[in-house]
N, C-alpha and C positions, 0 to 999 in steps of 0.2 A: 177880556180882562178878568182877573181873579175875583174882584169884588161883584162880578155878575154870575159866578158859578153858583148853581143851586145843588145842594147836597141832599140826598134822600136819607135822612136819618133812619126812616122806617126799614130801609134795606139793611142797614147796619144791625138794628135791633133784631130783625127777623133772622139774619144770618147767625147771629150770636145764639139766638134760641135754638135754631136748626142744629146748631153744633153742640147744643147742650151745655153751654158754658155760662156762667154767672157773669154779671157786669163786673164784679170784683176780680174775677179770673181774667176777663178781657183786659182789665186795667193792668194787671200784672204782666201779661203777655205783651202788651203794648208799650209798657214802661211809662204809663201816665197814672195820674192819681185816679182813684175810684170816683171822686167827685166830678172829674172831667167826663167820664163815661155816663155817670148818673144824670148830670145836668144836660148832657148832650141828648140823652134819650128822652128826658122830660120836656126837651125843648126850651130849657131856661137859659141855654148858653149854646153858642156856635163855636165849635173848636177850630182852631187855626188849621191851615192846610197841611203842615207838617204833622200835626197830631193825627189828622184824618189819615194821613198816609200811614203812620205807625199802627193805628187802628185797623186798617185795611190789611196790612201785612200780618198782624196777629191773628187775623181771621182767614189768612191764606188767600186774599183776594187783592185786586188792584184798586187803587183809589178811583180810576175811572169807572168802576162798577157802581160806585155810589154817587156819581155826578149825573144829575138829571139832564137829559138832552131836550132839544126844543120841542120835540113830538111829545114827550112826557108832560112838560110845562103846558103845552097847549091842551092836552087831554084834561089836566087838572083844572084849567081855567074854563073849559067848556062843562065840566062836571059841577063846578060851582056856580053855574048860571041858574 
């Protein structure tokens, strides 16, 4: 189910930084407001799936690249113990 998908926002932020583009530039490329990108990266909002798709495309990536798989989630849970 879509409500159980976990998105790794850190991967988006790191990819943006690796490409040397600002959050403002990413928002322009993705066709979303800069507040969407800023709030997402700060963790104060979770973007909709269609917005994540636009952001992934703007970074030249696939949405699936930002979805945490079960192994990543398990590793995070172990690290937090």
